[in-house]
DSSP file (Angstrom, degrees, kcal/mol; ACC not computed):
  #  RESIDUE AA STRUCTURE BP1 BP2  ACC     N-H-->O    O-->H-N    N-H-->O    O-->H-N    TCO  KAPPA ALPHA  PHI   PSI    X-CA   Y-CA   Z-CA
    1    1 A M              0   0    0      0, 0.0     2,-0.1     0, 0.0    85,-0.0   0.000 360.0 360.0 360.0 144.6  -64.0  110.4   18.1
    2    2 A S     >  -     0   0    0      1,-0.1     4,-1.5     4,-0.0     3,-0.2  -0.302 360.0-108.6 -82.7 167.7  -66.0  108.0   20.2
    3    3 A F  H  > S+     0   0    0      1,-0.2     4,-2.1     2,-0.2     5,-0.2   0.817 116.6  60.9 -63.2 -33.6  -66.0  104.3   20.2
    4    4 A I  H  > S+     0   0    0      1,-0.2     4,-2.4     2,-0.2    -1,-0.2   0.906 102.2  52.2 -62.8 -42.0  -69.4  104.2   18.5
    5    5 A Y  H  > S+     0   0    0     -3,-0.2     4,-3.1     1,-0.2     5,-0.2   0.935 108.9  49.7 -58.3 -46.3  -68.1  106.1   15.5
    6    6 A W  H  X S+     0   0    0     -4,-1.5     4,-2.2     1,-0.2    -1,-0.2   0.873 109.8  50.6 -65.5 -36.5  -65.2  103.6   15.1
    7    7 A I  H  X S+     0   0    0     -4,-2.1     4,-2.2     2,-0.2    -1,-0.2   0.956 114.5  43.7 -63.8 -48.8  -67.5  100.6   15.2
    8    8 A L  H  X S+     0   0    0     -4,-2.4     4,-2.4     1,-0.2    -2,-0.2   0.894 113.8  50.4 -65.3 -40.2  -69.8  102.1   12.6
    9    9 A F  H  X S+     0   0    0     -4,-3.1     4,-2.6    -5,-0.2    -1,-0.2   0.893 110.2  51.1 -63.7 -38.7  -66.9  103.2   10.4
   10   10 A S  H  X S+     0   0    0     -4,-2.2     4,-2.4    -5,-0.2     5,-0.2   0.912 110.2  48.5 -64.8 -41.9  -65.4   99.7   10.6
   11   11 A V  H  X S+     0   0    0     -4,-2.2     4,-2.6     1,-0.2    -2,-0.2   0.917 112.4  49.4 -63.1 -42.9  -68.7   98.1    9.6
   12   12 A L  H  X S+     0   0    0     -4,-2.4     4,-2.7     2,-0.2     5,-0.2   0.913 111.0  49.8 -61.3 -43.4  -68.9  100.6    6.7
   13   13 A A  H  X S+     0   0    0     -4,-2.6     4,-2.4   142,-0.2    -2,-0.2   0.913 113.2  45.1 -64.3 -43.3  -65.4   99.9    5.6
   14   14 A I  H  X S+     0   0    0     -4,-2.4     4,-2.1     2,-0.2     5,-0.2   0.922 114.2  49.2 -66.4 -43.7  -65.9   96.1    5.6
   15   15 A F  H  X S+     0   0    0     -4,-2.6     4,-2.9    -5,-0.2     6,-0.4   0.920 113.8  45.8 -62.1 -44.1  -69.2   96.3    3.9
   16   16 A D  H  X S+     0   0    0     -4,-2.7     4,-2.0     1,-0.2    -1,-0.2   0.889 112.4  50.5 -68.5 -38.8  -67.8   98.6    1.1
   17   17 A A  H  < S+     0   0    0     -4,-2.4    -1,-0.2    -5,-0.2    -2,-0.2   0.862 118.4  39.1 -65.8 -34.6  -64.7   96.5    0.6
   18   18 A R  H  < S+     0   0    0     -4,-2.1    -2,-0.2    -5,-0.2    -1,-0.2   0.902 134.2  16.6 -83.0 -42.3  -66.8   93.3    0.3
   19   19 A E  H  < S-     0   0    0     -4,-2.9    -3,-0.2     2,-0.3    -2,-0.2   0.431  91.3-124.3-116.7  -1.0  -69.8   94.6   -1.7
   20   20 A N  S  < S+     0   0    0     -4,-2.0     2,-0.3    -5,-0.3    -4,-0.2   0.861  78.6  93.7  56.3  39.4  -68.7   97.9   -3.2
   21   21 A R        -     0   0    0     -6,-0.4    -2,-0.3    -9,-0.1    -1,-0.2  -0.985  66.6-136.0-153.9 155.5  -71.5   99.8   -1.8
   22   22 A I        -     0   0    0     -2,-0.3     2,-0.1    -3,-0.1   -10,-0.1  -0.952  25.5-131.7-116.4 115.3  -72.2  101.9    1.3
   23   23 A P     >  -     0   0    0      0, 0.0     4,-1.2     0, 0.0     3,-0.5  -0.428   5.5-140.9 -70.3 137.5  -75.6  101.2    3.1
   24   24 A N  H  > S+     0   0    0      1,-0.2     4,-2.6     2,-0.2     5,-0.2   0.786  96.5  68.2 -65.9 -28.4  -77.5  104.4    4.0
   25   25 A Q  H  > S+     0   0    0      1,-0.2     4,-2.1     2,-0.2    -1,-0.2   0.907 101.8  45.4 -60.2 -41.9  -78.6  102.8    7.3
   26   26 A Y  H  > S+     0   0    0     -3,-0.5     4,-2.2     2,-0.2    -1,-0.2   0.857 111.4  52.2 -72.1 -33.9  -75.1  103.0    8.7
   27   27 A L  H  X S+     0   0    0     -4,-1.2     4,-2.4     2,-0.2    -2,-0.2   0.899 109.7  50.0 -65.6 -39.4  -74.6  106.5    7.4
   28   28 A C  H  X S+     0   0    0     -4,-2.6     4,-2.7     2,-0.2    -2,-0.2   0.894 109.4  51.4 -64.5 -39.8  -77.9  107.5    9.2
   29   29 A L  H  X S+     0   0    0     -4,-2.1     4,-2.4     2,-0.2    -2,-0.2   0.915 110.6  48.5 -63.4 -42.0  -76.7  105.9   12.4
   30   30 A L  H  X S+     0   0    0     -4,-2.2     4,-2.1     2,-0.2    -2,-0.2   0.916 112.5  48.7 -62.0 -42.9  -73.4  107.8   12.1
   31   31 A L  H  X S+     0   0    0     -4,-2.4     4,-2.5     2,-0.2    -2,-0.2   0.911 111.5  48.9 -64.6 -43.1  -75.3  111.1   11.5
   32   32 A C  H  X S+     0   0    0     -4,-2.7     4,-2.6     1,-0.2    -1,-0.2   0.897 110.5  51.3 -63.7 -40.3  -77.6  110.4   14.5
   33   33 A A  H  X S+     0   0    0     -4,-2.4     4,-2.2     2,-0.2    -1,-0.2   0.894 111.1  48.5 -63.6 -39.1  -74.7  109.7   16.7
   34   34 A A  H  X S+     0   0    0     -4,-2.1     4,-2.1     2,-0.2    -2,-0.2   0.911 112.0  48.1 -67.2 -42.2  -73.0  112.9   15.7
   35   35 A I  H  X S+     0   0    0     -4,-2.5     4,-2.4     2,-0.2    -2,-0.2   0.914 112.1  50.0 -64.5 -42.3  -76.1  115.0   16.2
   36   36 A L  H  X S+     0   0    0     -4,-2.6     4,-1.6     1,-0.2    -2,-0.2   0.912 109.7  51.1 -61.9 -42.1  -76.6  113.3   19.7
   37   37 A E  H  X S+     0   0    0     -4,-2.2     4,-0.6     1,-0.2    -1,-0.2   0.890 110.0  50.0 -63.1 -38.5  -73.0  114.1   20.6
   38   38 A I  H >< S+     0   0    0     -4,-2.1     3,-1.0     1,-0.2    -2,-0.2   0.921 110.6  48.9 -65.7 -43.2  -73.5  117.8   19.5
   39   39 A F  H 3< S+     0   0    0     -4,-2.4    -1,-0.2     1,-0.3    -2,-0.2   0.744 109.3  53.2 -71.4 -21.2  -76.7  118.1   21.6
   40   40 A L  H 3< S+     0   0    0     -4,-1.6    -1,-0.3    -5,-0.2    -2,-0.2   0.571  95.0  91.1 -86.0  -8.9  -74.9  116.6   24.6
   41   41 A S  S << S-     0   0    0     -3,-1.0     3,-0.3    -4,-0.6    -3,-0.0  -0.253  86.8-115.5 -78.9 173.2  -72.1  119.1   24.3
   42   42 A S  S    S+     0   0    0      1,-0.2     2,-0.6     2,-0.1    -1,-0.1   0.795 104.8  46.6 -82.1 -28.1  -72.1  122.4   26.2
   43   43 A D     >  +     0   0    0      1,-0.2     4,-2.0    -5,-0.1    -1,-0.2  -0.751  62.9 168.5-119.5  84.6  -72.2  124.7   23.1
   44   44 A V  H  > S+     0   0    0     -2,-0.6     4,-2.9    -3,-0.3     5,-0.3   0.910  72.7  51.2 -66.4 -46.9  -74.9  123.4   20.7
   45   45 A P  H  > S+     0   0    0      0, 0.0     4,-2.3     0, 0.0     5,-0.2   0.917 114.6  43.0 -61.8 -42.0  -75.1  126.3   18.3
   46   46 A V  H  > S+     0   0    0      2,-0.2     4,-2.3     1,-0.2     5,-0.2   0.923 116.5  47.9 -68.4 -43.2  -71.4  126.5   17.6
   47   47 A G  H  X S+     0   0    0     -4,-2.0     4,-2.1     1,-0.2    -1,-0.2   0.905 113.8  46.5 -63.8 -42.0  -71.1  122.8   17.4
   48   48 A M  H  X S+     0   0    0     -4,-2.9     4,-2.7     2,-0.2     5,-0.2   0.905 112.6  49.0 -69.1 -41.2  -74.0  122.4   15.0
   49   49 A S  H  X S+     0   0    0     -4,-2.3     4,-2.3    -5,-0.3    -2,-0.2   0.900 112.3  49.0 -66.4 -38.3  -72.9  125.3   12.8
   50   50 A S  H  X S+     0   0    0     -4,-2.3     4,-2.4    -5,-0.2    38,-0.7   0.907 113.0  47.9 -64.1 -41.5  -69.4  123.8   12.6
   51   51 A A  H  X S+     0   0    0     -4,-2.1     4,-2.8    36,-0.2     5,-0.2   0.908 112.2  48.2 -66.4 -42.8  -70.8  120.4   11.7
   52   52 A I  H  X S+     0   0    0     -4,-2.7     4,-2.4     2,-0.2    -2,-0.2   0.910 113.0  48.1 -66.1 -41.4  -73.1  121.8    9.1
   53   53 A L  H  X S+     0   0    0     -4,-2.3     4,-2.4    -5,-0.2    -2,-0.2   0.926 114.2  46.7 -63.4 -44.3  -70.3  123.8    7.5
   54   54 A G  H  X S+     0   0    0     -4,-2.4     4,-2.3     2,-0.2    30,-0.3   0.920 114.4  46.7 -63.9 -44.7  -68.0  120.8    7.5
   55   55 A G  H  X S+     0   0    0     -4,-2.8     4,-2.1    28,-0.5    -1,-0.2   0.887 113.2  49.4 -64.7 -39.4  -70.6  118.5    6.1
   56   56 A S  H  X S+     0   0    0     -4,-2.4     4,-2.5    -5,-0.2    -2,-0.2   0.903 111.2  49.0 -67.0 -41.2  -71.6  120.9    3.4
   57   57 A F  H  X S+     0   0    0     -4,-2.4     4,-2.4     2,-0.2    -2,-0.2   0.946 114.3  43.9 -65.3 -47.5  -68.0  121.5    2.3
   58   58 A F  H  X S+     0   0    0     -4,-2.3     4,-2.7     1,-0.2    22,-0.2   0.849 112.7  53.9 -66.9 -32.7  -67.2  117.8    2.1
   59   59 A F  H  X S+     0   0    0     -4,-2.1     4,-2.9    -5,-0.2    -1,-0.2   0.932 109.7  47.3 -64.5 -44.4  -70.5  117.2    0.3
   60   60 A G  H  X S+     0   0    0     -4,-2.5     4,-2.0     2,-0.2    -2,-0.2   0.899 113.1  48.5 -62.8 -40.8  -69.7  119.9   -2.3
   61   61 A L  H  X S+     0   0    0     -4,-2.4     4,-1.9     2,-0.2    -2,-0.2   0.929 114.3  45.8 -63.9 -45.3  -66.2  118.4   -2.7
   62   62 A G  H  X S+     0   0    0     -4,-2.7     4,-2.5     2,-0.2    -2,-0.2   0.882 110.2  54.0 -65.5 -38.8  -67.7  114.9   -3.1
   63   63 A L  H  X S+     0   0    0     -4,-2.9     4,-2.6     2,-0.2    -1,-0.2   0.888 107.0  51.7 -63.8 -38.8  -70.4  116.1   -5.5
   64   64 A T  H  X S+     0   0    0     -4,-2.0     4,-1.2     2,-0.2    -1,-0.2   0.916 111.5  46.9 -62.1 -42.8  -67.7  117.7   -7.7
   65   65 A M  H  <>S+     0   0    0     -4,-1.9     5,-3.0     1,-0.2     6,-0.7   0.874 111.8  51.8 -66.2 -36.8  -65.9  114.4   -7.8
   66   66 A Y  H ><5S+     0   0    0     -4,-2.5     3,-1.7     4,-0.2    -2,-0.2   0.913 107.3  51.4 -65.9 -42.9  -69.1  112.5   -8.5
   67   67 A L  H 3<5S+     0   0    0     -4,-2.6    -1,-0.2     1,-0.3    -2,-0.2   0.772 108.7  51.7 -67.2 -25.0  -69.9  114.8  -11.4
   68   68 A S  T 3<5S-     0   0    0     -4,-1.2    -1,-0.3    -5,-0.2    -2,-0.2   0.305 117.4-117.4 -91.3   9.5  -66.5  114.1  -12.8
   69   69 A K  T < 5S+     0   0    0     -3,-1.7    -3,-0.2     2,-0.2    -2,-0.1   0.776  84.8 116.3  62.3  31.1  -67.1  110.4  -12.5
   70   70 A A  S   <S+     0   0    0     -5,-3.0     2,-0.3     1,-0.1    -4,-0.2   0.452  75.2  31.2-102.1  -3.9  -64.3  109.9  -10.0
   71   71 A M  S    S-     0   0    0     -6,-0.7    -2,-0.2    -5,-0.1    -1,-0.1  -0.989  76.7-119.9-152.5 151.8  -66.5  108.9   -7.1
   72   72 A S     >  -     0   0    0     -2,-0.3     4,-1.4     1,-0.1     3,-0.2  -0.443  33.9-105.9 -91.6 170.8  -69.8  107.1   -6.5
   73   73 A A  H  > S+     0   0    0      1,-0.2     4,-2.0     2,-0.2     5,-0.2   0.869 118.5  55.7 -65.7 -37.8  -72.9  108.5   -4.8
   74   74 A G  H  > S+     0   0    0      1,-0.2     4,-2.2     2,-0.2    -1,-0.2   0.866 105.0  53.3 -63.2 -35.5  -72.4  106.5   -1.7
   75   75 A D  H  > S+     0   0    0      2,-0.2     4,-2.5     1,-0.2    -1,-0.2   0.856 105.7  53.9 -67.4 -34.8  -68.9  108.0   -1.3
   76   76 A V  H  X S+     0   0    0     -4,-1.4     4,-2.1     2,-0.2    -2,-0.2   0.928 110.1  46.6 -63.7 -45.0  -70.3  111.5   -1.6
   77   77 A K  H  X S+     0   0    0     -4,-2.0     4,-2.2     1,-0.2    -2,-0.2   0.898 111.3  52.4 -64.6 -39.5  -72.8  110.8    1.3
   78   78 A L  H  X S+     0   0    0     -4,-2.2     4,-2.5     1,-0.2    -2,-0.2   0.925 109.1  49.2 -62.2 -44.7  -70.0  109.2    3.3
   79   79 A L  H  X S+     0   0    0     -4,-2.5     4,-2.7     1,-0.2    -1,-0.2   0.892 109.2  52.9 -61.9 -39.0  -67.8  112.3    2.8
   80   80 A A  H  X S+     0   0    0     -4,-2.1     4,-2.0   -22,-0.2    -1,-0.2   0.921 110.9  46.4 -62.5 -42.9  -70.7  114.6    3.9
   81   81 A V  H  X S+     0   0    0     -4,-2.2     4,-2.4     2,-0.2    -2,-0.2   0.903 111.8  51.1 -66.6 -40.6  -71.2  112.6    7.1
   82   82 A V  H  X S+     0   0    0     -4,-2.5     4,-2.7     1,-0.2     5,-0.3   0.929 110.3  49.5 -62.1 -44.6  -67.4  112.6    7.8
   83   83 A G  H  X S+     0   0    0     -4,-2.7     4,-1.9     1,-0.2   -28,-0.5   0.878 110.8  50.6 -60.8 -37.5  -67.4  116.4    7.3
   84   84 A F  H  < S+     0   0    0     -4,-2.0    -1,-0.2   -30,-0.3    -2,-0.2   0.898 112.5  47.0 -65.6 -40.8  -70.4  116.7    9.7
   85   85 A I  H  < S+     0   0    0     -4,-2.4    -2,-0.2     1,-0.2    -1,-0.2   0.930 118.3  38.0 -70.0 -45.7  -68.7  114.6   12.3
   86   86 A V  H  < S-     0   0    0     -4,-2.7     4,-0.3    -5,-0.2    -1,-0.2   0.791 102.5-147.8 -80.8 -25.7  -65.3  116.3   12.3
   87   87 A G    ><  -     0   0    0     -4,-1.9     3,-0.8    -5,-0.3     4,-0.3  -0.022  32.1 -62.7  83.7 170.3  -66.6  119.8   11.8
   88   88 A W  G >  S+     0   0    0    -38,-0.7     3,-1.2     1,-0.2     4,-0.3   0.850 125.4  59.9 -63.1 -38.8  -65.3  122.8   10.0
   89   89 A G  G 3  S+     0   0    0      1,-0.2    -1,-0.2    -3,-0.1     3,-0.1   0.713 109.6  41.0 -67.8 -21.8  -62.2  123.3   12.2
   90   90 A S  G <> S+     0   0    0     -3,-0.8     4,-1.9    -4,-0.3    -1,-0.2   0.293  82.5 102.5-109.4   9.1  -60.7  119.9   11.4
   91   91 A L  H <> S+     0   0    0     -3,-1.2     4,-2.9    -4,-0.3     5,-0.2   0.906  77.6  53.6 -62.7 -42.8  -61.5  119.7    7.6
   92   92 A A  H  > S+     0   0    0     -4,-0.3     4,-2.3     1,-0.2     5,-0.2   0.949 112.8  40.2 -62.9 -51.8  -58.0  120.5    6.4
   93   93 A P  H  > S+     0   0    0      0, 0.0     4,-2.2     0, 0.0    -1,-0.2   0.867 117.1  50.5 -67.2 -31.9  -56.1  117.8    8.4
   94   94 A V  H  X S+     0   0    0     -4,-1.9     4,-2.6     2,-0.2     5,-0.2   0.918 110.6  49.9 -67.4 -42.0  -58.8  115.3    7.7
   95   95 A F  H  X S+     0   0    0     -4,-2.9     4,-2.5    -5,-0.2    -1,-0.2   0.915 111.6  48.0 -61.1 -44.1  -58.7  116.1    4.0
   96   96 A V  H  X S+     0   0    0     -4,-2.3     4,-2.5    -5,-0.2    -1,-0.2   0.910 112.2  49.6 -64.0 -42.4  -54.9  115.7    3.9
   97   97 A S  H  X S+     0   0    0     -4,-2.2     4,-2.3     2,-0.2    -2,-0.2   0.907 112.2  47.0 -64.0 -42.6  -55.1  112.4    5.8
   98   98 A I  H  X S+     0   0    0     -4,-2.6     4,-2.3     2,-0.2    -2,-0.2   0.897 112.2  50.7 -67.4 -39.6  -57.8  111.0    3.5
   99   99 A C  H  X S+     0   0    0     -4,-2.5     4,-2.1    -5,-0.2    -2,-0.2   0.918 111.1  48.3 -63.1 -42.7  -55.8  112.1    0.4
  100  100 A F  H  X S+     0   0    0     -4,-2.5     4,-2.3     1,-0.2    -2,-0.2   0.916 111.9  48.9 -63.9 -42.7  -52.6  110.5    1.8
  101  101 A A  H  X S+     0   0    0     -4,-2.3     4,-2.8     1,-0.2     5,-0.4   0.876 108.9  54.7 -63.7 -36.8  -54.5  107.3    2.5
  102  102 A T  H  X S+     0   0    0     -4,-2.3     4,-2.4     1,-0.2     5,-0.2   0.909 109.0  47.1 -62.9 -42.2  -56.0  107.4   -1.0
  103  103 A V  H  X S+     0   0    0     -4,-2.1     4,-1.9     2,-0.2    -2,-0.2   0.932 115.9  44.3 -65.7 -45.4  -52.5  107.6   -2.6
  104  104 A V  H  X S+     0   0    0     -4,-2.3     4,-1.5     2,-0.2    -2,-0.2   0.967 120.9  37.6 -65.3 -53.5  -51.2  104.7   -0.5
  105  105 A V  H  X S+     0   0    0     -4,-2.8     4,-2.3     1,-0.2     5,-0.2   0.893 115.1  55.4 -67.7 -39.1  -54.1  102.4   -0.8
  106  106 A G  H  X S+     0   0    0     -4,-2.4     4,-2.4    -5,-0.4    -1,-0.2   0.859 104.0  55.1 -61.5 -36.4  -54.7  103.4   -4.5
  107  107 A S  H  X S+     0   0    0     -4,-1.9     4,-2.5    -5,-0.2    -1,-0.2   0.922 108.7  47.5 -62.5 -43.2  -51.1  102.5   -5.3
  108  108 A F  H  X S+     0   0    0     -4,-1.5     4,-2.3     2,-0.2    -2,-0.2   0.892 111.5  50.1 -66.9 -38.3  -51.6   99.0   -3.9
  109  109 A Y  H  X S+     0   0    0     -4,-2.3     4,-2.5     2,-0.2    -1,-0.2   0.903 111.1  50.0 -63.7 -40.0  -54.8   98.6   -5.8
  110  110 A C  H  X S+     0   0    0     -4,-2.4     4,-2.7     2,-0.2     5,-0.2   0.921 110.4  49.3 -64.8 -44.2  -53.1   99.7   -9.0
  111  111 A F  H  X S+     0   0    0     -4,-2.5     4,-1.8     1,-0.2    -2,-0.2   0.910 112.8  47.5 -61.3 -42.0  -50.2   97.2   -8.5
  112  112 A Q  H  X S+     0   0    0     -4,-2.3     4,-1.4     2,-0.2    -2,-0.2   0.915 112.2  49.8 -65.1 -42.3  -52.7   94.4   -7.9
  113  113 A Y  H  X S+     0   0    0     -4,-2.5     4,-1.0     1,-0.2     3,-0.2   0.915 113.0  45.8 -62.9 -43.8  -54.7   95.4  -11.0
  114  114 A L  H  < S+     0   0    0     -4,-2.7    -1,-0.2     1,-0.2    -2,-0.2   0.796 105.9  60.7 -71.3 -27.5  -51.6   95.5  -13.1
  115  115 A A  H  < S+     0   0    0     -4,-1.8    -1,-0.2     1,-0.2    -2,-0.2   0.855 108.9  43.0 -66.9 -33.5  -50.4   92.2  -11.7
  116  116 A Y  H  < S+     0   0    0     -4,-1.4    -1,-0.2     1,-0.2    -2,-0.2   0.688 125.3  34.7 -83.8 -18.9  -53.5   90.4  -13.0
  117  117 A K    >X  +     0   0    0     -4,-1.0     3,-1.3    -5,-0.2     4,-0.6  -0.630  65.9 167.8-134.2  74.9  -53.4   92.2  -16.4
  118  118 A P  H >> S+     0   0    0      0, 0.0     4,-0.7     0, 0.0     3,-0.6   0.784  76.5  58.4 -64.8 -27.1  -49.7   92.7  -17.3
  119  119 A T  H 3> S+     0   0    0      1,-0.2     4,-1.9     2,-0.2     5,-0.2   0.716  91.7  72.3 -73.7 -18.3  -50.5   93.8  -20.9
  120  120 A L  H <> S+     0   0    0     -3,-1.3     4,-2.7     1,-0.2    -1,-0.2   0.852  89.8  58.2 -65.2 -34.4  -52.6   96.6  -19.6
  121  121 A L  H <X S+     0   0    0     -3,-0.6     4,-2.5    -4,-0.6    -1,-0.2   0.927 107.4  46.3 -62.5 -44.6  -49.5   98.6  -18.5
  122  122 A K  H  X S+     0   0    0     -4,-0.7     4,-2.2     2,-0.2    -1,-0.2   0.905 113.4  49.4 -64.1 -41.5  -48.1   98.6  -22.0
  123  123 A Q  H  X S+     0   0    0     -4,-1.9     4,-2.3     2,-0.2    -2,-0.2   0.908 111.9  48.8 -63.7 -41.7  -51.5   99.6  -23.5
  124  124 A T  H  X S+     0   0    0     -4,-2.7     4,-2.2     2,-0.2     5,-0.2   0.926 111.6  48.2 -65.0 -45.5  -51.9  102.4  -21.0
  125  125 A L  H  X S+     0   0    0     -4,-2.5     4,-2.0     1,-0.2    -1,-0.2   0.887 111.2  51.6 -63.0 -37.9  -48.4  103.8  -21.6
  126  126 A T  H  X S+     0   0    0     -4,-2.2     4,-2.4     2,-0.2    -1,-0.2   0.911 108.5  51.4 -64.3 -42.4  -49.0  103.6  -25.4
  127  127 A R  H  X S+     0   0    0     -4,-2.3     4,-1.9     1,-0.2    -2,-0.2   0.918 112.8  44.6 -60.6 -44.4  -52.2  105.6  -25.0
  128  128 A Y  H  X S+     0   0    0     -4,-2.2     4,-1.9     2,-0.2    -1,-0.2   0.803 110.5  54.7 -74.2 -27.3  -50.5  108.3  -23.0
  129  129 A Q  H  X S+     0   0    0     -4,-2.0     4,-1.9    -5,-0.2     5,-0.2   0.908 108.4  49.4 -66.6 -42.1  -47.6  108.4  -25.4
  130  130 A L  H  X S+     0   0    0     -4,-2.4     4,-3.4     1,-0.2     5,-0.2   0.899 110.2  51.4 -60.4 -40.3  -50.1  109.0  -28.2
  131  131 A A  H  X S+     0   0    0     -4,-1.9     4,-1.4     1,-0.2    -1,-0.2   0.878 107.7  52.3 -66.1 -36.7  -51.7  111.7  -26.2
  132  132 A A  H  < S+     0   0    0     -4,-1.9    -1,-0.2     1,-0.2    -2,-0.2   0.881 123.1  28.4 -67.6 -37.0  -48.3  113.4  -25.6
  133  133 A Y  H  < S+     0   0    0     -4,-1.9    -2,-0.2     2,-0.1    -1,-0.2   0.738 131.6  34.4 -96.1 -25.0  -47.5  113.5  -29.3
  134  134 A G  H  < S-     0   0    0     -4,-3.4     4,-0.5     1,-0.3     3,-0.3   0.382 104.2-120.2-114.0   4.6  -50.9  113.6  -30.8
  135  135 A G    >X  -     0   0    0     -4,-1.4     4,-1.0    -5,-0.2     3,-0.6  -0.202  47.8 -53.5  84.6-179.9  -52.9  115.7  -28.4
  136  136 A L  H 3> S+     0   0    0      1,-0.2     4,-2.1     2,-0.2     5,-0.2   0.772 128.6  66.8 -68.7 -27.1  -56.0  114.8  -26.3
  137  137 A Q  H 3> S+     0   0    0     -3,-0.3     4,-2.0     1,-0.2    -1,-0.2   0.889  99.1  51.9 -62.4 -37.8  -57.9  113.8  -29.4
  138  138 A A  H <> S+     0   0    0     -3,-0.6     4,-1.2    -4,-0.5    -1,-0.2   0.866 107.8  52.4 -66.3 -35.7  -55.5  110.8  -29.9
  139  139 A L  H  < S+     0   0    0     -4,-1.0     3,-0.2     1,-0.2    -2,-0.2   0.904 109.8  48.2 -66.3 -40.7  -56.1  109.8  -26.3
  140  140 A K  H >X S+     0   0    0     -4,-2.1     4,-0.8     1,-0.2     3,-0.7   0.872 114.9  45.4 -66.7 -36.6  -59.9  109.8  -26.7
  141  141 A Q  H 3< S+     0   0    0     -4,-2.0    -1,-0.2     1,-0.2    -2,-0.2   0.666  95.8  76.6 -80.7 -15.9  -59.6  107.8  -29.9
  142  142 A S  T 3< S-     0   0    0     -4,-1.2    -1,-0.2    -3,-0.2    -2,-0.1   0.299 121.8 -79.2 -84.9  13.0  -57.2  105.3  -28.6
  143  143 A G  T <4  +     0   0    0     -3,-0.7    -2,-0.1   -16,-0.0    -3,-0.1   0.930  57.8 171.1  97.5  59.1  -59.8  103.4  -26.6
  144  144 A G     <  +     0   0    0     -4,-0.8     2,-0.5    -5,-0.1    -3,-0.1   0.586  57.3  89.4 -75.4  -9.3  -60.6  105.2  -23.4
  145  145 A K        +     0   0    0     -5,-0.2     2,-0.4     4,-0.0     0, 0.0  -0.775  52.5 173.6 -94.6 130.1  -63.5  102.9  -22.6
  146  146 A S        -     0   0    0     -2,-0.5     3,-0.4     1,-0.1    -2,-0.0  -0.996  27.0-155.9-136.7 130.4  -62.8   99.8  -20.7
  147  147 A K  S    S+     0   0    0     -2,-0.4     2,-0.8     1,-0.3    -1,-0.1   0.842  93.9  52.6 -72.9 -31.9  -65.3   97.3  -19.4
  148  148 A D  S    S+     0   0    0      2,-0.0    -1,-0.3     3,-0.0     2,-0.1  -0.550  78.3 171.3-106.6  69.0  -63.0   96.1  -16.6
  149  149 A K        -     0   0    0     -2,-0.8     2,-0.4    -3,-0.4    -4,-0.0  -0.386  42.4 -99.5 -73.8 152.9  -62.1   99.3  -14.9
  150  150 A M        -     0   0    0     -2,-0.1     2,-0.4     2,-0.0    -1,-0.1  -0.600  41.5-163.2 -73.1 127.9  -60.1   99.3  -11.7
  151  151 A R        -     0   0    0     -2,-0.4  -131,-0.0   -42,-0.1    -1,-0.0  -0.933   7.9-172.0-116.5 139.7  -62.5   99.8   -8.8
  152  152 A M        -     0   0    0     -2,-0.4     2,-0.1  -132,-0.0  -135,-0.1  -0.983  24.4-125.8-133.6 120.8  -61.4  100.8   -5.3
  153  153 A P        -     0   0    0      0, 0.0     4,-0.4     0, 0.0  -136,-0.1  -0.446  17.8-160.4 -66.7 137.9  -63.7  101.0   -2.3
  154  154 A F  S  > S+     0   0    0      2,-0.1     4,-2.2    -2,-0.1     5,-0.2   0.764  75.9  71.3 -93.7 -28.2  -63.6  104.4   -0.7
  155  155 A A  H  > S+     0   0    0      1,-0.2     4,-2.4     2,-0.2  -142,-0.2   0.904  97.6  50.5 -61.1 -43.0  -64.9  103.7    2.8
  156  156 A P  H  > S+     0   0    0      0, 0.0     4,-2.4     0, 0.0    -1,-0.2   0.886 110.3  51.6 -61.6 -33.8  -61.8  101.8    4.0
  157  157 A I  H  > S+     0   0    0     -4,-0.4     4,-2.8     2,-0.2    -2,-0.2   0.909 108.9  49.8 -67.1 -40.9  -59.7  104.6    2.7
  158  158 A V  H  X S+     0   0    0     -4,-2.2     4,-2.7     2,-0.2    -1,-0.2   0.912 110.9  49.8 -63.0 -41.8  -61.7  107.1    4.7
  159  159 A V  H  X S+     0   0    0     -4,-2.4     4,-2.3     2,-0.2    -2,-0.2   0.914 112.0  47.6 -64.6 -42.1  -61.4  105.0    7.8
  160  160 A I  H  X S+     0   0    0     -4,-2.4     4,-2.4     2,-0.2    -2,-0.2   0.923 112.7  49.5 -63.3 -43.5  -57.6  104.7    7.4
  161  161 A G  H  X S+     0   0    0     -4,-2.8     4,-2.3     1,-0.2    -2,-0.2   0.897 111.3  48.5 -62.3 -41.1  -57.4  108.5    6.8
  162  162 A L  H  X S+     0   0    0     -4,-2.7     4,-2.6     2,-0.2    -1,-0.2   0.874 110.1  52.1 -66.6 -36.8  -59.5  109.2    9.9
  163  163 A A  H  X S+     0   0    0     -4,-2.3     4,-2.0     2,-0.2    -2,-0.2   0.915 110.6  47.8 -65.4 -41.9  -57.3  106.8   12.0
  164  164 A W  H  X S+     0   0    0     -4,-2.4     4,-2.9     2,-0.2     5,-0.3   0.903 110.9  51.8 -63.9 -39.8  -54.2  108.7   10.7
  165  165 A Y  H  X S+     0   0    0     -4,-2.3     4,-2.1     1,-0.2    -2,-0.2   0.933 110.8  47.3 -61.1 -45.8  -55.9  112.0   11.6
  166  166 A Q  H  < S+     0   0    0     -4,-2.6    -1,-0.2     1,-0.2    -2,-0.2   0.856 116.6  44.8 -64.4 -34.5  -56.6  110.8   15.1
  167  167 A Y  H  < S+     0   0    0     -4,-2.0    -2,-0.2    -5,-0.2    -1,-0.2   0.905 122.1  32.3 -77.7 -42.4  -53.1  109.5   15.6
  168  168 A F  H  <        0   0    0     -4,-2.9    -2,-0.2    -5,-0.2    -3,-0.2   0.655 360.0 360.0 -95.4 -16.2  -51.1  112.4   14.2
  169  169 A Y     <        0   0    0     -4,-2.1    -3,-0.2    -5,-0.3    -1,-0.2   0.424 360.0 360.0-114.6 360.0  -53.3  115.4   15.1
């Protein structure tokens, strides 16, 4: 990945960590940089088809997560751009790296969230205990709605996952 990508990804990560949103302007800049890089390469049709397949696959994956309310719309667009940049051939190791980064960073966010709300851990365990003995209906009735849900910015996780991918693959 070029230096321009890393600068734009870093800006996206900082912006998302600070404001919990991903600006479309930076995603467009990343996409334009990727398209320019493809057109400057020697094999444009193969590079473009790989990029489109990668972007489409990650978009579909992100859209599925969005429809299950596990991801926001900006994160879906970010995943599509990442898939476009890395291409079809690198999707599996990039996906594994992003998943690993999600688990690591998500654990720390969970620990921080529970540190500020120590009674929440007991309530959560009680809800899942009810679900184990009373079925899913008990879990739904035990108060699944929370106004202060844990939120975790996804762009920094993607940047960490891409950095791990670049380092280990």
